[in-house]
N, C-alpha and C positions, 0 to 999 in steps of 0.2 A: 487530282491530288498533287501532281507535280506543279501545276499552276499555283495551287494554294501554298505549297512549300516555297516556291519562288517568291510569292507575294510576301510571306512572313519573313523569309531570310534576306531578301534583297530589296524589294520595293518599299516595304514599311520602314526599314532603317534609313533608306535614302530619303524618303519623305520626311522622316523625323529630323535628319541632318539638315535638309533644305529649310525646314521651319526654324530650326535652331540658329541657322546662320543668315536667313534672309533679312532679318531686321538690321543686323550689322551691315550686310551688303547694300541694302536699300539706303541706309543712312549715309554710307560712304559715297554712294552714287550721287545722292543729292548734294553732298558736300562738294564733290568734284564739279558738279554742274554750277553751283553757286560761285565757286572759285573761277571757273572758266568765264562765266558771265561778268565777273568783277574785273577781269582784265588786269590792267596795271595797278588798280587800287586794291586787288585781292592778294593775299599771301599765296604763294605757290604751294602745291601739295607736298613738296619736299621739305618745306619749312614747318608746316603744321604737324605736330606730333601729339596725338591724343594719348591720354593716360591709358594703360592697359586695362582690359576688362571685357565685358560683353554686354550687348544691348538687349539680350534676352529674346523672348518670343514676340511675334507681331502683336501689337496692341497691348498685351500684358506686360511686356518687358521682363524684368526680373521679379515681378510681384509674386509669382508662385514660389520662387526660391525664398523670398523674404518671408512669406507666410509659413513656409515649411519650417524655418528655423524659429520664428517667433511664436507660432500658434500650434504647430503639430508636434514637433519634437521638444519644444521648450528649451532650446539652447540658442538664445538670440546672439550671443557673442560669436558663435561659429559662423554667422553670416559673413563677418569680416575675416575671421580666421581662415575660412575656406578660400577666400580671395588671396590672402597673404600666402597661403600654401601654394596656390596655383600661379600667381603672378609676381610674387615677391612684394617688397614694400613699396616700390614704385613711387618714391617721394611722398608717400602718404596719400596717394590719390588713385582712384579707380573710376573708369567710365562705366555708366550704367544707363538703364532706362527704367525709371521707377516713379510711382505716383503720377503717372500720366505724362511724363516729360523726360527727354534725354537729359543726362546730367552727370555730375561728378560726385563721388563720395570722398570726403576728406576725413581721415581717421587719425592721423598723427598729430601730436601737439603742435609741431611747426606748421603743418598745412592748415590746421584749424585757426591758429593764431594769425596766419597770413590773411585768411578770408575775413576774420572778425575785425581786423584792423585796417582793412582796405575798403572803406566806404565809397571811395570814388570808383571802384571796380565792381562792387557787388551791392545790390539793393535788397532791402528786406521786403519780402512779398508774402509772408505767411506768418500767422494765420490771416484769413481773408480780412482785408481792411474794412469791408462792408460790415463785418460783425464787430470788430473792435473799435471802429470809428475812424474816419478819414483824418481827423485832426488829433488823434491820440498819440501818445509817445511812441507806440509801436509802429505807427504808419508814417509819420512825417520824416523828412530827410533834411540833411544839411543844417542851415542856420535855424530853421524852424524846429528841428529836433533838439538842437543845443538849447534853444530858448525854453521849450516846454520841459525838457529834462531838468533844467535849472529850477523851474517852478515846482515840479513834482518832488525832486530830491530835497529841496528845502522844506517842503510841507511834510515829508516823511522822515528824513534822516538827520535833521538838526538835533543836537543834544536835547533841547527843550521839547522837541516833538517826541523823541523816544521816551523821555521821562513821562510825558502825558499819556502816551500809548501804554506804557508799562502799567500804570495805575488803572487805566481805563479797561484793559482786557481781563484783569484778574478776577473780578467778581463773577464773570461768566464762567471762567475756568473752574473756580472753586465750587460754584453751584453745579456745574456739569459733573465733576468728579463725585460729588455727594450723590447725585442722581444715579450715576453708574453703579455705585456701591449698593444703593437701594434696589436697583433692578437685578443685581446679582450676575446675570449673564448678558453681555452686550456684543454687538458687532462694532469693532473699534472704528472702522472706516466710516460707517454710517453716523456714529455718534460724534466722531471728530469733525465731520462735515457740518453737523448741526451747530456745535459750539464755535467753530471757525466762522460760520456765516453770521451768527449772532454778534460776534466780536467785530466782524467787518461792518455790519449794519450800524453798530454803535460808533465805531471809530470814523467811518466814512461819512455818515449822515445823521448821527445821533438817533438812530432808530431803535426802539425797544422791541423785545421779542413779542410776537403776537401775530394776528392774521395778516397784517401788511408785510411783515418780514417773511412769513411763510410763503406768501404769494411771490415775493421777490426771489426767494430760494428756488421755487419752481421755474421761474423765468430764467434764472441763471443756469439751472440744470439744462434747460433747453438750449441756451446759448453754447454751453460747453459741449453738448451733444452734436452740434453742427460745426464746431470749431475745426475738427479734423476731417469733416466729410467733404466729398467732392463738391466744388462750388457750382452745383447745378440747381438753378432756381426754378423748380416746378412744384406744383401742389403735391404735398405728401413727403417731399424730400426733407432730410435732416437740416440741410442748408436753409431751405425756405422757412422751416420752423424756427431755426436760430435767429434769422432776420426778424421774424415776427415777434419773438420773445425780446430781442434787443430793442425794437421799436417801443414795446410796452414798458420795458424797464427804463428807457430813456425818458419817456413821457412822465413816468413817476418821479424820477430824479429832477426833471424840469419843474414840476410842481413844488418840490422841496426847495429848489434853488430860488424860485419866485417868492416863496414864503420868507426865505432868509433875506432876500434882497429887500423886501418890504419892511421886514423887521429892522434892518440896518438903516433904511431911509427914515423910519419913524423915530429913531433915537437921535436926540440932539447931541452934537459935539462928540459923537462916537465914530471913530474911523473904522472902515471896513476891516482893516488888518488887525484891529483890536479884538475882533470876535472870531477866535480861532479854536473853537471847542471841538471841531471835527475836521476831517480832510476837506470836505466841500468848502467850509469856511476858510480854511487855509488857502485853497486854490483860488477862491474868489477874492481874497484880500491881498495876496502877494503881488508885488510889482517888480518889473525888471529895472535895469539901470536908467532907462529912459522914462520911468514912471508909468509904463503901460501894463495893463492887467490882461489876464486871459479872458477871451470872449466866453459867453455862456456855452457855446458849442464846444469849445476847447475844454471847459470844465467838465461838461457832461460826458464827452468822449473819453476823457481820462479817468473819470470815476468808474465808468463801465469797464474800461480795459483793465484798470487796476483790480477791480473785483474779480474779473476773469483770471487775472494772473495770480492773485493771492489765494483765492478760494480753494481750488483743487490742490495746489502745491503744498499749502500749509496743512490741509487735511491729510494728505498722503504722508507727509513727514511725521505727523503725530501718530498715524497708524503704524508706520515702520518703526518708530521709537518703541511703541508698546510691543511690537513683534520681536525686535532684536533684544530688548532688555529681558523679555521672557526667555529667550534662547541663551542669553549670556548672563547668568546670575552674578558672576564676579564683577561684571561691569555695573550692574544694578547696585551691588553692595557698595562699591566705591562712590557711585553717584549719590546714594542715600547718605553715606557718611558725610560727604561734603555739604549737602543741603541741610542735614540735621544740625550740623555745626553752625551754619548761618542762622537757622531758625532760632537757636538759643539766644542770639543777639538781637533778634527782631522784635521780641515781646509782642507777637501777634500782629505787627504792622505788615502792610503789603510790601512785596518786593519792589525795589526801584531798579531803574536801568543801570544805576551805578553799582548796585548789589550784583546784578547779573554779570557785569564786567569782571567782577572779582571771583566768579565761580569758574575757576580754571578747568577743572575736570568736566564740569557740566557743558562748557562750551566745546570741549573736545568731543563729547557725546553728540552734540548738535551737528558738528561738522561731519562726523562719521555717519550719522543718520542720513543726512541729505546726500552724502556721497553714494551710499549704498541704495538709496531710494531711486536714484536716476529718473527723476520725474520728467525732465526734458531729455528724452533719449536722443533726439536729433534736432538741429536748428537749420532752417532753410534760408538761403539767399539765392538771388538770380544774378548772373553776370551781365553787366551793362555793356561790355565790349569783349573782344578776344583778349584773354589775360594769359600771360606767360608765367609759369611757375616751375622752376627746376627742370627746364627743358621740355615741359609739356604745355599744351595749349588748352585752356578752358574756354570753350567757344561762347560767343555772345548769345544770350538768351537761354543758356543752359542753367538748370537748377544746380546749386551746390548744396549738398547735404552734409553738414558737419555732424559726424557720428559721435556725439558727446558721451554717450553711454560707454563706448569702448575705451575712452580715456580713463574712466574710473574702474573698469573691470579688467584692464590689461595688466598682467603681472610684471610687465616691464616698467610700469608706472607706480604700482603699489604692491608691496609684498603681500602674498596671500590675500588677494583683493576681495574674495568673497567671505572673508572672516571679519566679523564686527570687532574692530580693535581701535578704540578711541586713543590709545597711547601713541598710535602712529602720528597723531597731531602734535606730539611734543616737538616735532620739527616741521618746517613748512614742506608742503608737497613740492615735487619737482616742477620746475617752471613749465607752465602750460598744460599740466596734467589734471588740474582741478578746475572745472568750468561749470559747476552746478548752476550758476546764475548767468552763464554766458561770459562774454568778455569784450574788450575793446570799448568803443564809445556807446555800444548798446547793451552793456552789462545791466542786469535787472536793477531798476531804480529802487525796488522794494526789498533788496537782499538783507539789509539790516533789520527791517521790520519782521521778515520771516524768521530770521535767527532769534530775535528777541522773543517772539511769541512761543517758539518751540522751547527755548530755555526756561521761560516762565512756566510753561506747562510741565516740563520735567521737574522743576522745583516742587510744585504742589503735588505732583504725582508721587515723587520719591519720599516725601516726608509723611505721607498719610495713607498710602494704599499698597495693596499687593494684588497680583493677578496671575492667572495661568491660561495658556491657550487650550481651547477645547479640541481643536484639530491641528496639533503641532506639525503634522505631515501633509497639510493641505497642499494641493497642486497649485503651482504658480501660473498666473497669466501675465502676459507682457504687453498687451495692446488694450486700450490706448496707453495705459500706464502699468508698470509692474505692481502686482499685488497678489496675495493669496486668493484663491477662489472664494473662500468664505468671508473675505473682508476682515480677517483676524477676529474670529469669535473668541471671546475670553470670559472667564469667570472672574469677577471683580469684587473686591471687598476692602474694608478698612483694615489697617494694620492692627 
């Protein structure tokens, strides 16, 4: 009995303490060894000062703590708040071991801005380039990134592109809303994904709803399923499945590209850049200052990566708009008043991108929707060398996790941040606190496209329909994206 008591009161706590600290101890031991081997070319241990924090348990790191806050108790922001309480603000950085790698969490506006704008110090390495494409905008660096970004931005964000997109996406949205009212009860997330993908198919490659688009939808669901999975390529893994789905999707788009190429070559006196009905046409036809065009591989990789980027994010934004507008009827009333007023002057015509720009309150609702949606909770980089920041060293090869979610939910950045308040956008957000599309040279190229689609959806929603949530107290889930467990089930009908 005394041996058992000794084990429980002494040995077990000591063993737990040893496990808790051995990861930190082992890491610092390896760091010291590397420095000693480096000799004159290595920084002395007295110079290197790592950010405060903890490396967590062996192998798991801080994964269990992360899952505790995000999955068990459902308070994701307390993951950072607990560190702030224990370590202070520490220049907006904490060391950790998370997602299989030692790294640093950056959570303050200044620290996140530093990482985003320092491409020479940090490289983009997530999501897996094998899934999004090695020559996609997400994967390439330096001059190649600047060149491809120029192509993609011009194909999406030029005023004439946005005007064409605005007209192109509306028939699907109008049809979808009518279908929802006929069904009576829908799951908003599921239906938003459907109409979003139909619009992506139309705008990206002039694809009509039907079996082909349904197959592509399944393939991209597989790609998204492996996007955040461990990059372990073995049979049955989500990562392997995502790679297989990507290969099939790329082969399909290659056939479409070849058809377009043949069509262009068969037309006399028609330039390639005259045929810009969809994004693929635009990417095929655009030329840089030297007259060079994107290769077929570059076109295909960017089509796939842009679908991946726009599919889930726009669907979630639409879902959260329906959720928050149901929760805040005063916001819906103001939204409806503004759009009803515009409707009187349109005489049944489709909304234009110029009309959208004039919808002041509607655009505030869009910004507030995507702020609260927090679709990209964190953004990853890897340090390419030892980097100094405010007296701390971010070691070469460490992951840097920019905790974007915390920018948008921190009451120091936004008053009453969990309240849906479009009026807060009567003034610009504090510098560096609003990063829904990232920042620096890698800010999302499709940010204007996403905003436009959500605003157009809100217009047609507000002028014609009403809805109520079936489960207003549904439990929230936060991984891989924040959403209610029921996907926002609503009863939906015409006004």
